C-alpha positions as a printed NumPy array, in Angstrom:
array([[190.341, -13.346,  20.416],
       [187.567, -10.973,  21.386],
       [187.608,  -7.337,  20.39 ],
       [185.222,  -4.663,  21.693],
       [185.173,  -0.896,  21.395],
       [182.908,   2.112,  21.012],
       [183.812,   4.885,  18.591],
       [182.317,   7.724,  16.588],
       [182.108,   8.027,  12.827],
       [181.404,  11.224,  10.906],
       [179.263,  11.129,   7.776],
       [180.083,  13.214,   4.723],
       [177.351,  15.682,   5.73 ],
       [178.956,  16.142,   9.158],
       [176.491,  13.979,  11.116],
       [178.157,  11.979,  13.873],
       [177.098,   8.441,  14.839],
       [178.223,   6.229,  17.733],
       [179.202,   2.643,  16.866],
       [179.44 ,  -0.358,  19.186],
       [181.844,  -2.809,  17.523],
       [182.033,  -6.433,  18.691],
       [184.312,  -8.92 ,  16.924],
       [185.893, -12.381,  17.131],
       [189.416, -12.836,  15.762],
       [190.449, -16.12 ,  14.133],
       [194.07 , -17.105,  13.476],
       [194.363, -19.613,  10.622],
       [197.157, -22.143,  10.349],
       [198.816, -20.339,   7.46 ],
       [199.226, -17.188,   9.568],
       [196.308, -15.236,   8.127],
       [193.792, -13.542,  10.348],
       [190.023, -13.315,   9.963],
       [187.752, -10.987,  11.877],
       [184.018, -11.658,  12.149],
       [181.826,  -9.193,  13.965],
       [178.989,  -6.734,  14.048],
       [178.776,  -2.973,  14.225],
       [175.775,  -1.649,  16.161],
       [174.546,   1.933,  15.925],
       [174.161,   3.112,  19.554],
       [173.775,   6.827,  18.814],
       [170.356,   7.103,  20.498],
       [171.594,   5.326,  23.603],
       [174.545,   7.712,  23.836],
       [172.246,  10.718,  23.422],
       [169.994,   9.388,  26.182],
       [172.985,   8.815,  28.48 ],
       [174.248,  12.358,  27.826],
       [170.786,  13.828,  28.5  ],
       [170.485,  11.818,  31.729],
       [173.932,  12.931,  32.883],
       [173.048,  16.572,  32.156],
       [169.759,  16.184,  34.035],
       [171.528,  14.677,  37.059],
       [174.078,  17.493,  37.032],
       [171.339,  20.133,  36.848],
       [169.424,  18.439,  39.655],
       [172.554,  18.276,  41.812],
       [173.201,  21.996,  41.212],
       [169.586,  22.855,  42.101],
       [169.69 ,  20.769,  45.277],
       [172.973,  22.345,  46.335],
       [171.788,  25.896,  45.611],
       [168.577,  25.417,  47.579],
       [170.231,  23.343,  50.31 ],
       [167.765,  20.552,  49.598],
       [168.504,  16.85 ,  50.128],
       [166.717,  14.142,  48.161],
       [166.4  ,  10.883,  50.084],
       [165.021,   7.366,  49.751],
       [164.689,   5.044,  52.749],
       [163.925,   1.334,  52.276],
       [161.735,   0.294,  55.226],
       [162.329,  -3.408,  54.521],
       [166.132,  -3.503,  54.296],
       [166.909,  -0.326,  56.232],
       [169.034,   0.995,  53.352],
       [169.101,   4.778,  53.226],
       [170.137,   6.754,  50.151],
       [170.643,  10.525,  50.066],
       [171.803,  12.969,  47.408],
       [175.508,  13.803,  47.348],
       [175.041,  17.136,  49.142],
       [173.778,  15.461,  52.345],
       [177.173,  15.652,  54.033],
       [177.355,  19.413,  53.391],
       [173.851,  20.125,  54.732],
       [173.419,  17.742,  57.683],
       [176.896,  16.305,  58.166],
       [175.861,  12.649,  57.715],
       [177.477,  10.266,  55.248],
       [174.945,   8.919,  52.764],
       [174.193,   5.686,  50.945],
       [174.563,   3.015,  53.622],
       [172.947,  -0.339,  52.93 ],
       [171.697,  -0.888,  56.479],
       [169.611,   0.818,  59.146],
       [172.564,   2.617,  60.76 ],
       [172.158,   5.664,  58.531],
       [168.472,   6.182,  59.369],
       [169.126,   5.516,  63.056],
       [171.94 ,   8.075,  63.083],
       [169.635,  10.634,  61.489],
       [166.823,  10.098,  64.035],
       [169.257,  10.245,  66.97 ],
       [170.408,  13.672,  65.851],
       [166.908,  15.125,  65.596],
       [166.555,  17.599,  68.488],
       [165.254,  15.763,  71.623],
       [162.256,  18.109,  71.853],
       [161.257,  17.278,  68.252],
       [162.236,  13.617,  68.083],
       [159.016,  12.098,  69.452],
       [156.853,  14.073,  67.019],
       [159.19 ,  13.091,  64.173],
       [158.889,   9.38 ,  64.995],
       [155.113,   9.63 ,  65.54 ],
       [154.647,  11.117,  62.071],
       [156.544,   8.188,  60.555],
       [154.52 ,   5.619,  62.516],
       [151.237,   7.172,  61.396],
       [152.007,   6.689,  57.695],
       [149.464,   4.385,  56.021],
       [147.938,   3.79 ,  52.56 ],
       [145.173,   6.266,  53.485],
       [147.702,   8.737,  54.926],
       [150.819,   8.191,  52.809],
       [152.588,  11.558,  53.06 ],
       [153.799,  14.056,  55.631],
       [155.307,  17.521,  55.914],
       [157.019,  18.677,  59.092],
       [159.6  ,  21.08 ,  60.47 ],
       [162.136,  20.074,  63.108],
       [165.515,  20.946,  64.565],
       [168.534,  18.831,  63.705],
       [171.891,  18.639,  65.467],
       [174.645,  17.652,  63.001],
       [177.833,  16.16 ,  64.41 ],
       [180.461,  18.855,  65.004],
       [178.246,  21.597,  63.527],
       [175.636,  24.126,  64.734],
       [171.971,  23.17 ,  64.977],
       [169.897,  23.619,  61.805],
       [166.18 ,  23.794,  61.079],
       [164.93 ,  21.283,  58.517],
       [161.661,  21.087,  56.608],
       [160.863,  17.609,  55.291],
       [158.167,  16.541,  52.837],
       [157.921,  12.871,  51.907],
       [155.644,  10.089,  50.744],
       [155.494,   6.424,  51.69 ],
       [154.95 ,   3.441,  49.388],
       [153.043,   0.371,  50.6  ],
       [152.413,  -3.199,  49.407],
       [148.967,  -4.763,  48.886],
       [148.703,  -5.619,  52.604],
       [149.427,  -2.05 ,  53.71 ],
       [153.007,  -2.722,  54.828],
       [155.349,   0.247,  54.452],
       [157.999,  -0.459,  51.797],
       [159.862,   2.826,  51.43 ],
       [159.783,   6.548,  52.068],
       [161.164,   9.07 ,  49.585],
       [161.123,  12.848,  49.638],
       [163.018,  16.095,  50.129],
       [164.649,  17.66 ,  53.191],
       [165.299,  21.409,  53.021],
       [167.568,  23.509,  55.248],
       [165.368,  26.452,  56.389],
       [167.67 ,  27.733,  59.129],
       [168.019,  31.243,  57.67 ],
       [164.249,  31.58 ,  57.272],
       [163.701,  30.476,  60.868],
       [166.287,  32.965,  62.125],
       [164.517,  35.766,  60.242],
       [161.158,  34.709,  61.701],
       [162.574,  34.686,  65.239],
       [164.149,  38.141,  64.766],
       [160.792,  39.465,  63.546],
       [158.981,  37.868,  66.487],
       [161.446,  39.401,  68.956],
       [161.004,  42.809,  67.319],
       [157.218,  42.547,  67.58 ],
       [157.519,  41.686,  71.282],
       [159.857,  44.626,  71.851],
       [157.483,  47.009,  70.044],
       [154.533,  45.735,  72.108],
       [156.477,  46.211,  75.351],
       [157.558,  49.726,  74.301],
       [153.957,  50.676,  73.501],
       [152.792,  49.509,  76.918],
       [155.596,  51.316,  78.709],
       [155.091,  54.655,  76.936],
       [151.314,  54.524,  76.33 ],
       [151.926,  54.797,  72.576],
       [149.862,  52.892,  70.02 ],
       [150.457,  52.23 ,  66.34 ],
       [148.077,  52.064,  63.405],
       [148.026,  51.33 ,  59.684],
       [145.334,  52.591,  57.319],
       [144.695,  51.116,  53.839],
       [143.207,  53.949,  51.753],
       [141.901,  51.686,  48.992],
       [139.999,  49.313,  51.273],
       [139.333,  51.861,  54.031],
       [140.506,  49.295,  56.611],
       [142.44 ,  50.398,  59.686],
       [144.603,  48.086,  61.849],
       [145.303,  49.296,  65.377],
       [147.806,  47.823,  67.829],
       [146.544,  46.146,  70.981]])
């Protein structure tokens, strides 16, 4: 006896509107049928839903391109939510409603970085609500990656931590480039010492000269 559907109508001028139709159907004793209902214009709602879907798709593309994970951790329930690309970046399933997801993440932080990682979380407070740190992460069945995490905590009126939300970025390639540059600088320094050769750079505009050690 109940009828429900959403459909589009097109005006004479070409404008399209979305209609939400809700009806009750009555069957009279003589076999006739009556329909009583209401048609609701939901065009704006549909436009908002389409805009939100497009925004989510754009955000997902941006996160994937930059190898960035958005996350939200509920400190009260232990529920941990991550963007859909988390499995591709860090190899951990996302969106578990208990503390197992956060525990699994912390256990896979490199042992040499884990204590600092946990200390930064413990030090969060209403007067110090955010953090930014770099650490090594060891995904299951995948090579180690370098991660850069920036996040902010939310607290209740008593100062109790409620949740942490932020972004985790894969900066492995940047770290590799930095280490290659550091190794090259060490090699150059050693070569200069071995051959008694120095290097210099002179900026003509500022008349500043930099000379190697």
